[in-house]
N, C-alpha and C positions, 0 to 999 in steps of 0.2 A: 797397184790398185787391190785394197781386198773385195772379196765377195759379199761383203757386208753393205758394201754401198748401194745403192739404188736410184736406179736411172729414170727418170719420172720425164713421162711426155708431153703431159701439160701442165703447169709449164714444163718447159726443156730445163733439166737441171740432173745435178746429182745429191745423195740426200745419205746422210752417216749419224749415227747417233754413238756415239764414247761415254761412256760410264767409269767413273770414278770409287774409290776407297774413302776421298774425304775431300772437303771443299780445298786444302793445301795442291791435291795432286791435280786438283782439275784447273785451280789458279794457275799450277806451273804451266799446264799446259796449254793454258789462254796465252799465256808471256812467250811461249817458244813461236806457237802460233803465228802470234803476231809478227815477232822478227822474221819466220819466214814469209809470211806476205810481204813485208816491207820488202825483204831480197827478193821476192818473185814479181812484183805486182801485180797480186793477185789476191783481192777482199772477198771470200766467200762472207753469205750471209751467218751468224752466229748467234745462236738462242741457248741459254742457261740457264739451270738451278742448282743448285746445292751440290748435287754430285755427277750432272752431265750437262754435257754441251751438244746440241744439234746443227750439223753445217749442211748449207746447204750452197752449192756452186752453182752460177748459172751461166749462161755464154755471154762471152762477149756482147756490148751493145751491138745491136741492129744483128747479129750473128743468128745464122736459124742453128748450128750448129755446136756442139762441145767439142775444145781444142785437144789437142793431144797436151798440149799444156797446162790443161786444166784436168785432167785425167793426171797427169803426172804428181802437179799439186794437192791431188787427192793421196795420191801413194805418199806423198814426201808428208801427211799431215797422219796416214796411217804410219810410219816409221818411227814420227813424236811418240805416238801413242802406245806403240810396242818398245821402245825405248825407255820410255817412261813408268810402262806396265813391269819390265826387269830389273828396275833399280830400285 
C-alpha cells in the first residue's frame, strides 16, 4: 500500500485519490477495479469525475479496525494504477 493512502480515524477508513490523463484511462481503471472487487469480495466506495477517482475503504460491518485484507486490497489498487500508468 503506497504512502498516498490516508487513514482517517473518524470515520475509520482508508482514502486515496487517483488521477488520470483521460476519461478512457479512468474508465479502464474502474473496469479493472470492479473485477478486483468481485474477485476479492471487497467493495470500496468510489466517487469519480472526468479524470479522477476517490476511493474509500471502510472496515467490515461491525468491525472497529481495518484488516490486513483491506490494506492488501489498497495495495492491489495501487498496482492496477501503476500498471496502467506504465502502459
